[in-house]
C-alpha positions as CSV (number, residue, x, y, z in Angstrom):
1,M,-43.4,-47.3,47.0
2,F,-40.3,-45.6,48.3
3,L,-38.1,-47.5,45.8
4,A,-40.4,-46.5,42.9
5,K,-40.2,-42.8,43.9
6,S,-36.4,-43.1,44.2
7,R,-36.2,-44.5,40.7
8,R,-38.4,-41.8,39.4
9,G,-36.2,-39.3,41.1
10,V,-32.9,-40.8,39.9
11,L,-33.8,-41.4,36.3
12,P,-34.5,-37.8,35.4
13,V,-31.2,-36.7,36.9
14,L,-29.3,-39.3,35.1
15,F,-31.1,-38.3,31.8
16,T,-30.3,-34.7,32.4
17,L,-26.6,-35.3,33.0
18,T,-26.4,-37.6,29.9
19,F,-28.2,-35.0,27.8
20,V,-25.8,-32.2,28.9
21,A,-22.8,-34.4,28.3
22,A,-24.1,-35.3,24.8
23,V,-24.7,-31.7,23.9
24,S,-21.3,-30.7,25.3
25,C,-19.5,-33.4,23.3
26,A,-21.4,-32.5,20.1
27,T,-20.7,-28.8,20.6
28,G,-17.0,-29.4,21.3
29,G,-16.6,-31.7,18.3
30,A,-18.3,-29.2,16.0
31,S,-16.9,-25.9,17.4
32,A,-14.1,-25.9,14.9
33,Q,-16.6,-25.9,12.1
34,V,-18.8,-23.1,13.4
35,G,-18.6,-19.8,11.5
36,P,-18.0,-18.6,8.0
37,E,-15.5,-20.3,5.7
38,W,-12.9,-17.6,6.1
39,V,-12.8,-18.6,9.8
40,T,-13.1,-22.4,9.6
41,S,-11.1,-23.0,6.4
42,L,-9.0,-20.0,5.5
43,P,-6.7,-21.8,3.0
44,S,-9.6,-23.0,0.9
45,Y,-11.3,-19.6,1.2
46,R,-8.0,-18.0,-0.2
47,A,-7.8,-20.6,-3.0
48,G,-11.2,-19.6,-4.2
49,R,-10.3,-15.9,-4.4
50,P,-7.0,-15.7,-6.3
51,M,-7.6,-12.0,-7.2
52,H,-7.5,-11.0,-3.5
53,I,-5.1,-11.1,-0.6
54,V,-6.9,-11.9,2.7
55,A,-6.0,-12.2,6.4
56,V,-8.1,-13.0,9.5
57,G,-7.8,-11.3,12.8
58,H,-9.2,-12.2,16.2
59,G,-10.0,-10.1,19.3
60,S,-12.3,-9.7,22.3
61,T,-14.1,-6.9,20.4
62,R,-14.9,-6.3,16.8
63,Q,-12.6,-3.3,16.7
64,A,-9.7,-5.3,18.1
65,A,-10.4,-8.1,15.6
66,E,-10.4,-5.6,12.7
67,A,-7.1,-4.1,13.9
68,D,-5.6,-7.6,14.2
69,A,-6.8,-8.5,10.7
70,L,-5.0,-5.5,9.3
71,R,-1.8,-6.4,11.2
72,Q,-2.0,-10.0,10.0
73,L,-2.3,-8.6,6.4
74,V,0.9,-6.7,7.0
75,V,2.6,-9.9,8.2
76,T,1.5,-11.5,4.9
77,F,3.7,-9.0,3.1
78,G,6.7,-9.4,5.4
79,A,7.2,-5.6,5.0
80,D,10.1,-4.2,7.0
81,I,11.6,-0.7,7.2
82,Q,14.9,0.0,8.8
83,S,15.0,3.8,8.7
84,D,16.2,5.5,11.8
85,Q,13.1,6.9,13.4
86,R,14.7,10.2,14.5
87,T,15.7,10.8,10.9
88,V,12.2,10.0,9.7
89,E,10.7,12.4,12.2
90,T,13.1,15.2,11.1
91,F,12.1,14.9,7.5
92,R,8.4,15.0,8.2
93,G,8.7,18.7,7.9
94,V,10.1,18.5,4.4
95,E,6.7,18.1,2.7
96,G,6.9,19.6,-0.7
97,G,10.6,19.9,-0.6
98,A,12.5,18.0,-3.4
99,G,9.1,16.8,-4.6
100,I,8.5,14.6,-1.5
101,H,5.3,14.3,0.4
102,H,5.8,12.7,3.8
103,A,2.5,10.7,3.5
104,A,4.6,8.1,1.7
105,I,7.0,7.9,4.7
106,D,4.1,7.8,7.1
107,N,2.5,4.9,5.3
108,A,5.7,3.0,5.3
109,I,6.0,3.5,9.1
110,R,2.4,2.2,9.5
111,I,3.3,-0.8,7.5
112,A,6.4,-1.5,9.6
113,A,4.3,-1.1,12.8
114,G,1.8,-3.6,11.5
115,M,-0.9,-1.1,11.4
116,H,-2.1,-0.5,7.9
117,I,-1.9,-1.3,4.2
118,I,-3.3,1.3,1.7
119,G,-6.2,-0.1,-0.2
120,A,-7.0,-2.8,2.4
121,E,-10.6,-3.1,3.7
122,I,-12.5,-5.1,6.3
123,G,-14.5,-7.4,4.2
124,D,-16.5,-9.2,6.8
125,A,-16.8,-9.8,10.6
126,W,-18.2,-12.6,12.7
127,A,-18.9,-12.8,16.5
128,Q,-18.4,-16.3,17.9
129,N,-19.7,-14.9,21.2
130,A,-19.7,-11.7,23.1
131,N,-15.9,-11.9,23.8
132,S,-14.7,-13.6,20.7
133,H,-14.8,-11.7,17.4
134,Y,-13.2,-12.4,14.0
135,A,-12.6,-10.0,11.1
136,L,-11.5,-10.5,7.5
137,A,-9.1,-8.0,5.9
138,V,-9.2,-7.9,2.1
139,L,-6.9,-6.3,-0.4
140,E,-7.5,-6.6,-4.2
141,R,-4.3,-7.5,-5.9
142,A,-4.9,-5.2,-8.8
143,T,-5.5,-2.3,-6.5
144,A,-2.3,-3.0,-4.5
145,I,-0.3,-3.2,-7.7
146,R,-1.7,0.1,-9.0
147,I,-1.3,2.1,-5.7
148,Y,2.1,0.8,-4.6
149,S,3.7,0.8,-8.1
150,E,2.7,4.5,-8.4
151,M,4.2,5.3,-5.0
152,L,7.4,3.4,-5.8
153,R,7.9,5.2,-9.1
154,A,7.3,8.5,-7.5
155,N,9.9,7.8,-4.8
156,L,12.4,6.6,-7.3
157,A,12.0,9.9,-9.2
158,V,12.6,11.8,-6.0
159,I,15.7,9.8,-5.2
160,D,17.1,10.5,-8.6
161,N,16.4,14.2,-8.1
162,L,18.0,14.2,-4.7
163,T,21.2,12.4,-5.7
164,D,21.7,14.3,-9.0
165,M,24.6,16.6,-7.9
166,T,28.0,17.7,-9.0
167,P,30.9,16.5,-6.9
168,D,31.2,19.9,-5.1
169,Q,27.5,19.8,-4.3
170,R,27.7,16.2,-3.1
171,N,30.5,16.8,-0.7
172,S,28.7,19.3,1.4
173,F,26.1,19.5,4.2
174,S,23.5,19.8,1.6
175,G,24.7,16.7,-0.2
176,F,24.8,14.8,3.0
177,A,21.2,15.8,3.8
178,R,20.0,14.9,0.4
179,Y,21.5,11.4,0.6
180,Q,20.0,11.0,4.1
181,L,16.5,11.6,2.8
182,A,17.2,9.3,-0.2
183,A,18.1,6.6,2.3
184,V,14.8,7.0,4.1
185,L,12.9,6.8,0.8
186,A,14.9,3.8,-0.3
187,D,13.7,2.0,2.9
188,V,10.2,3.0,2.0
189,N,10.6,1.5,-1.4
190,I,11.7,-1.8,0.1
191,S,8.4,-2.0,2.0
192,H,6.5,-1.1,-1.1
193,G,8.4,-3.7,-3.1
194,S,7.4,-6.3,-0.5
195,V,3.7,-5.5,-1.0
196,L,4.1,-5.6,-4.8
197,S,5.9,-9.0,-4.7
198,V,3.1,-10.6,-2.7
199,A,0.4,-8.9,-4.9
200,G,1.8,-10.6,-8.0
201,A,4.2,-8.0,-9.4
202,P,7.7,-9.0,-8.1
203,H,9.5,-7.3,-11.0
204,Y,8.9,-3.9,-9.3
205,A,11.1,-5.0,-6.4
206,Q,14.0,-6.2,-8.5
207,G,17.1,-4.0,-8.4
208,L,15.8,-1.7,-5.7
209,R,18.6,0.1,-3.7
210,R,18.3,-0.2,0.0
211,G,18.6,2.6,2.4
212,D,22.0,1.3,3.6
213,D,23.4,1.8,0.1
214,F,22.8,5.5,0.4
215,R,24.0,5.5,4.0
216,R,27.4,4.2,2.7
217,D,27.4,7.2,0.4
218,M,26.7,9.4,3.4
219,Q,29.7,8.0,5.1
220,E,31.8,8.9,2.1
221,I,30.5,12.4,2.1
222,A,31.1,12.8,5.9
223,A,34.6,11.6,5.4
224,A,35.1,14.2,2.7
225,I,33.8,17.1,4.8
226,P,35.1,16.7,8.4
227,V,34.1,19.3,10.9
228,G,36.8,21.1,12.8
229,I,36.1,22.0,16.4
230,T,37.8,24.8,18.3
231,V,36.9,25.6,21.9
232,N,38.2,28.5,23.9
233,G,37.7,28.2,27.7
234,D,37.2,24.4,27.8
235,R,38.1,22.3,30.8
236,A,39.6,18.9,30.3
237,G,38.2,18.8,26.8
238,R,34.7,18.3,28.1
239,I,32.9,20.7,25.8
240,Q,34.8,19.7,22.7
241,T,34.0,16.0,23.5
242,A,30.3,16.8,23.9
243,F,30.1,18.5,20.5
244,A,32.2,15.8,18.8
245,R,29.9,13.2,20.2
246,A,26.8,15.1,18.9
247,L,28.4,15.3,15.4
248,S,29.4,11.7,15.4
249,E,25.9,10.5,16.2
250,L,24.8,12.2,13.0
251,G,27.5,10.5,11.0
252,F,30.2,13.2,10.8
253,R,33.8,12.9,11.8
254,T,35.7,15.7,13.3
255,G,39.2,17.1,12.8
256,G,41.2,17.2,9.6
257,A,43.9,19.6,8.4
258,T,41.7,22.0,6.5
259,P,38.0,21.1,7.2
260,R,35.4,23.0,5.1
261,Y,33.2,23.4,8.2
262,Q,34.4,24.8,11.5
263,L,32.6,24.8,14.8
264,N,33.9,27.7,16.8
265,V,33.0,27.6,20.5
266,S,33.7,30.1,23.3
267,V,33.1,29.3,26.9
268,S,33.3,32.0,29.6
269,L,33.1,31.2,33.3
270,L,32.7,33.9,36.0
271,P,31.8,33.8,39.7
272,A,28.4,35.2,40.6
273,E,27.3,37.0,43.8
274,P,27.2,34.3,46.5
275,S,24.1,33.6,48.6
276,G,25.2,33.0,52.1
277,A,27.5,29.9,52.2
278,I,26.6,29.0,48.5
279,S,28.9,30.1,45.7
280,F,27.7,30.4,42.2
281,A,29.3,30.1,38.8
282,L,28.0,31.7,35.6
283,M,28.8,30.0,32.3
284,E,28.1,31.6,28.9
285,L,28.6,29.3,25.9
286,N,28.4,30.4,22.2
287,A,29.0,28.0,19.3
288,N,28.9,29.0,15.6
289,L,29.1,26.4,12.8
290,V,30.8,28.2,9.9
291,D,31.2,27.3,6.2
292,G,34.8,27.9,5.4
293,V,34.0,28.4,1.7
294,T,31.4,31.2,2.1
295,G,32.3,32.3,5.6
296,A,28.6,32.2,6.6
297,V,27.5,31.1,10.0
298,L,25.2,28.1,9.3
299,V,24.1,27.1,12.8
300,P,24.4,29.5,15.7
301,Y,23.9,28.0,19.2
302,G,24.4,29.1,22.8
303,F,23.1,29.2,26.3
304,N,23.8,30.6,29.8
305,I,24.1,28.4,32.9
306,R,24.1,29.3,36.6
307,E,25.2,26.6,39.1
308,G,25.7,26.8,42.9
309,H,27.6,24.8,45.5
310,N,29.3,25.3,48.8
311,S,32.6,25.9,47.0
312,L,33.2,27.8,43.8
313,P,35.3,25.0,42.1
314,Q,32.4,22.6,42.6
315,A,29.9,25.1,41.2
316,E,32.1,25.5,38.1
317,T,32.3,21.7,37.7
318,R,28.5,21.5,37.9
319,A,28.3,24.2,35.2
320,F,30.5,22.1,32.9
321,V,28.5,18.9,33.6
322,N,25.2,20.8,32.9
323,A,26.7,22.2,29.7
324,E,27.8,18.7,28.5
325,Q,24.3,17.4,29.1
326,R,22.6,20.3,27.3
327,I,24.9,19.9,24.3
328,G,24.0,16.2,24.2
329,R,20.3,16.9,24.3
330,E,20.1,19.9,22.0
331,Y,22.9,20.2,19.4
332,G,22.2,17.0,17.5
333,P,18.5,17.8,16.9
334,L,19.4,21.4,16.1
335,L,21.8,20.4,13.4
336,S,19.4,17.7,12.1
337,N,16.7,20.3,11.6
338,Y,19.2,22.5,9.8
339,L,20.1,19.7,7.4
340,A,16.5,18.8,6.8
341,A,15.8,22.4,5.8
342,L,18.5,22.2,3.2
343,V,16.4,19.7,1.2
344,R,13.4,22.0,0.9
């Protein structure tokens, strides 16, 4: 009696374990086949839709899966953009100038960041479970060709307009700025060309000039228009070096026998009323970038600094260190904004 009960107790347990194992094995063996075709067999799904470009994304939420799908679509195009981000940011304020709308630049940045392709849509989504979601990004080839070919042609027209100058116009700050923007747009066109090539229109990408082509032209312009720097009241060349570094970071060289542009800097340093044992030094710096042809002051710049220390020489040294740092932070962006305004 006891044995019979034991058998009745054992058998159901064994059956239950066997059943669970069987279900587990069946589920594990078939898990790869669960879901829509674009999840289980993406190559065959693509092959059956030659008029579309598709990519699949995965994430713990539907929103994350959709974002990943769009990123994967960008990877499909292999789009890349090499524009210096500081330059791009500077030219965002040029909308309407030289016929350019910065939406084109913004879109290229989104492509480079793996974020978005114009015309792409989320075609479908599927939840494997609460924490595993899939999304399908779809781009119609004809739509991609229409949109990106129009943007590419528009950018090419702007580049032609930017670079159509006489030699005198070219070898100037204005010419430098125009080629700088042309370089940004050329980089944008490379990303557009990548999309068009994958979409089935590779001829649009043929013969496109890269941004670096225009940057070489910028180097030639910078070499033809060096900027002279004269500093009165400098100490150990610290202020002159700070300005030269700021100009160099923008691509300009300094010096030359008869430079068209001259940066005239004056530095005055005076002791201030001490406060107890602390001595103070007051610095006033003024810098005017002048066009030697017209005599106009193009970029005025200046500031006042007050530094203290237990000795006046050390207070003065602190003032020069502070001045160097301020020039390094402020002068490059100030000149960049001036150059961008020349393209309006």
